[in-house]
C-alpha positions in Angstrom: 10.5 -15.4 -131.9 12.8 -12.9 -130.0 14.8 -10.7 -132.4 18.5 -11.2 -131.5 21.7 -9.1 -132.0 24.6 -8.2 -129.8 24.4 -7.8 -126.0 26.7 -7.3 -123.1 26.0 -9.4 -120.0 27.8 -8.7 -116.7 28.0 -11.1 -113.8 28.2 -14.0 -116.3 29.9 -16.5 -113.9 27.1 -16.4 -111.3 24.3 -18.9 -111.1 21.7 -16.7 -112.8 24.2 -15.0 -115.0 25.5 -18.3 -116.4 22.0 -19.4 -117.2 21.1 -16.1 -118.9 24.2 -16.4 -121.1 23.3 -20.0 -122.0 19.7 -19.1 -122.8 20.7 -16.1 -124.9 23.3 -18.0 -126.8 20.8 -20.7 -127.6 18.5 -18.0 -129.1 21.3 -16.8 -131.4 22.7 -13.7 -129.6 26.3 -12.6 -130.0 27.5 -11.9 -126.5 30.0 -9.8 -124.7 30.9 -11.5 -121.5 32.0 -9.5 -118.5 33.2 -11.0 -115.3 35.6 -10.1 -112.4 38.2 -12.7 -113.5 39.5 -12.8 -117.1 40.2 -16.6 -116.8 36.5 -17.3 -115.9 35.2 -15.1 -118.7 37.6 -16.6 -121.2 36.7 -20.2 -120.2 33.0 -19.4 -120.7 33.8 -17.8 -124.0 35.6 -20.9 -125.2 32.8 -23.2 -124.3 30.2 -21.0 -126.1 32.4 -20.8 -129.2 32.6 -24.6 -129.3 28.8 -25.0 -128.8 27.7 -22.1 -131.1 30.4 -21.9 -133.8 28.2 -19.6 -136.0 28.0 -16.8 -133.3 30.5 -14.4 -131.8 31.6 -14.1 -128.2 34.0 -11.8 -126.4 35.4 -11.9 -122.8 36.4 -8.9 -120.6 37.3 -8.6 -117.0 36.4 -5.8 -114.6 36.1 -5.2 -110.9 32.7 -3.6 -110.2 34.1 -2.1 -106.9 37.0 -0.4 -108.7 35.8 2.6 -110.7 39.1 2.9 -112.5 39.3 -0.7 -113.5 35.7 -0.7 -114.6 36.1 2.5 -116.6 39.1 1.1 -118.5 37.3 -2.1 -119.4 34.2 -0.1 -120.5 36.3 2.2 -122.6 37.7 -0.8 -124.4 34.3 -2.4 -124.9 32.7 0.8 -126.3 35.7 1.0 -128.7 35.5 -2.6 -129.8 31.7 -2.6 -130.0 30.3 0.7 -131.2 26.8 -0.7 -131.6 24.8 -2.8 -129.0 21.3 -4.0 -128.9 21.1 -4.9 -125.2 22.7 -4.6 -121.8 21.9 -7.1 -119.1 23.5 -6.0 -115.9 23.4 -9.0 -113.5 26.6 -8.3 -111.5 25.9 -7.4 -107.8 27.0 -7.9 -104.2 25.4 -9.2 -101.0 27.4 -9.1 -97.8 26.5 -9.6 -94.2 29.4 -7.5 -92.9 29.6 -3.7 -92.8 31.9 -2.8 -95.7 32.8 0.2 -97.8 34.5 0.5 -101.2 37.9 2.2 -101.6 35.9 5.3 -102.5 34.3 5.2 -99.0 30.8 4.3 -100.3 28.7 1.6 -98.6 29.5 -1.7 -100.3 26.0 -2.6 -101.7 25.4 0.9 -102.9 28.7 1.0 -104.8 28.4 -2.5 -106.3 24.7 -2.6 -107.0 23.9 1.0 -107.9 27.0 3.1 -108.8 28.6 0.4 -110.9 25.4 -0.3 -112.7 25.1 3.4 -113.5 28.7 3.5 -114.6 28.2 0.6 -117.0 24.9 2.1 -118.4 26.4 5.5 -119.1 29.6 4.2 -120.6 27.6 2.1 -123.1 25.0 4.7 -123.8 26.3 5.7 -127.2 26.7 2.1 -128.3 23.1 1.3 -127.3 21.8 4.4 -129.1 23.6 3.3 -132.3 22.0 -0.1 -131.9 18.6 1.6 -131.8 19.4 3.3 -135.1 18.8 0.0 -136.8 15.1 0.4 -136.4 14.7 -1.5 -133.2 14.9 -0.2 -129.7 17.8 -1.2 -127.5 17.0 -2.6 -124.0 18.8 -2.3 -120.7 17.9 -4.7 -117.8 19.2 -4.0 -114.3 19.0 -6.5 -111.5 16.7 -5.3 -108.7 15.0 -7.4 -106.0 11.7 -7.9 -104.2 13.7 -6.9 -101.1 13.3 -3.3 -102.4 9.7 -3.4 -101.1 11.1 -3.4 -97.5 13.6 -0.6 -98.1 13.6 2.6 -96.0 14.5 6.0 -97.3 18.2 6.5 -96.4 17.7 10.3 -96.5 14.6 10.3 -94.3 16.4 11.9 -91.3 18.4 14.3 -93.4 22.2 14.7 -93.3 24.4 11.7 -94.1 22.3 8.9 -95.7 21.7 5.8 -93.6 21.7 2.9 -96.0 20.7 0.3 -93.4 22.4 -2.6 -91.7 24.0 -5.3 -94.0 23.2 -8.4 -91.8 19.4 -8.1 -92.1 19.6 -7.2 -95.8 18.8 -3.5 -95.0 21.7 -2.0 -97.1 21.0 -4.6 -99.9 17.3 -3.8 -100.0 18.1 0.0 -100.1 20.5 -0.6 -103.0 17.9 -2.5 -104.9 15.3 0.2 -104.3 17.9 2.7 -105.6 18.5 0.8 -108.8 14.7 0.6 -109.5 14.4 4.3 -108.8 17.3 5.0 -111.2 15.5 3.1 -113.9 12.3 5.0 -113.3 14.1 8.4 -113.2 16.1 7.9 -116.4 13.5 6.1 -118.5 12.0 9.1 -120.3 15.3 10.6 -121.3 16.8 7.4 -122.5 13.6 6.4 -124.4 14.1 9.5 -126.5 17.3 7.9 -127.8 15.5 4.6 -128.5 16.7 2.8 -125.3 14.3 1.1 -122.9 15.3 0.7 -119.2 13.8 -2.0 -117.1 14.4 -3.2 -113.5 14.1 -7.0 -113.1 13.5 -9.0 -109.9 14.6 -12.6 -110.3 13.0 -13.6 -107.0 14.6 -16.0 -104.4 16.9 -18.2 -106.4 19.1 -21.2 -105.3 22.5 -19.7 -105.9 25.7 -19.4 -103.8 24.7 -15.9 -102.9 21.5 -17.2 -101.3 23.6 -19.3 -99.0 26.0 -16.6 -98.1 26.4 -14.4 -94.9 24.3 -11.6 -96.5 21.1 -13.6 -96.2 19.6 -13.8 -92.7 20.6 -16.9 -90.7 17.0 -18.1 -90.4 16.4 -17.9 -94.2 19.6 -19.7 -95.3 18.3 -23.3 -94.6 15.4 -22.7 -97.0 17.6 -21.6 -99.9 17.5 -25.1 -101.3 13.8 -24.6 -102.0 14.3 -21.4 -103.9 13.8 -21.3 -107.7 16.4 -22.9 -109.9 18.7 -20.4 -111.7 17.4 -21.4 -115.1 13.9 -20.5 -114.1 15.0 -17.1 -112.8 17.0 -16.5 -116.0 14.0 -17.3 -118.2 11.8 -14.9 -116.3 14.5 -12.1 -116.5 14.7 -12.6 -120.3 11.0 -12.2 -120.6 11.7 -8.5 -120.2 14.3 -8.4 -122.9 12.3 -8.1 -126.1 11.6 -4.4 -126.8 8.0 -5.1 -127.6 7.5 -6.9 -124.2 5.5 -5.2 -121.5 3.7 -3.2 -124.2 7.0 -1.7 -125.3 7.2 0.4 -122.1 10.3 1.7 -120.3 10.9 2.5 -116.6 9.3 -0.7 -115.4 9.7 -3.1 -112.6 9.4 -6.8 -113.8 9.1 -9.8 -111.5 8.4 -13.4 -112.3 8.4 -12.4 -116.0 5.6 -9.9 -115.7 5.3 -6.2 -115.1 4.7 -5.5 -111.4 4.1 -2.4 -109.4 7.3 -0.4 -108.8 8.4 -0.7 -105.1 6.8 2.0 -103.1 10.0 3.8 -102.2 11.4 3.6 -105.8 8.1 5.0 -107.2 8.5 8.1 -105.1 9.7 10.9 -107.4 11.4 12.7 -104.5 13.5 9.6 -103.8 14.2 9.2 -107.5 15.6 12.7 -107.6 17.7 12.1 -104.5 19.2 8.9 -106.0 20.0 10.7 -109.2 21.8 13.5 -107.3 23.6 11.0 -105.1 24.9 9.2 -108.2 25.9 12.5 -109.8 27.9 13.5 -106.7 29.5 10.1 -106.4 30.7 9.9 -110.0 
């Protein structure tokens, strides 16, 4: 049986996020719910409190694309919750239009990589304290099989080319970057008792799968994708610290450890991603 504790889950109002929350709550987890809108997070909290009166739930709001907003929320969370056992970062973006954040950073890279790193770093001390209880803490970041088709944005030197949004190029690059971040940081974080794992939910029948970020020819088939509850179950297979032989720096797909995407496995790319994150902070 999975050992439970307290976990933060971001992106809780999405199709997969909602299922992850329901499945974790049914296992006995106390959950910190983070969504873009406070009303949505609070509504979910109230439902969970009614269904699981013996557990604790908290609701917070943050805009992943706004570093100041996210920082304020994370500061409050780390103050309110000095010890955590897990972070499941499911929040992310997928757009078919060329977009940039207010910081001038490509939309997918900011929302899927920089925000994930910001959350991870802000909660590092809380996760390390959770590991002081004699069990390892676990961080799960949402990657994607699309990362297998990503191209190195720095391959031509100079300004990075993250790819075109409409054909999922920028999205794929961001998902390769998050897997590379996990691989790069794994050893350092393991020394503090924190395991980092990248998870690929696979094609899932959510609203995002029907959006303009998915190629037009693929959208009609989104109804045949996996149900969100199946993807959630496979994601949570990577949550127990002892899963995957207790290893860190992994890429997990369909509930099993898989080979890290080629680009993400490249140590030169990992170093480039780490430096880009540092300069963008």
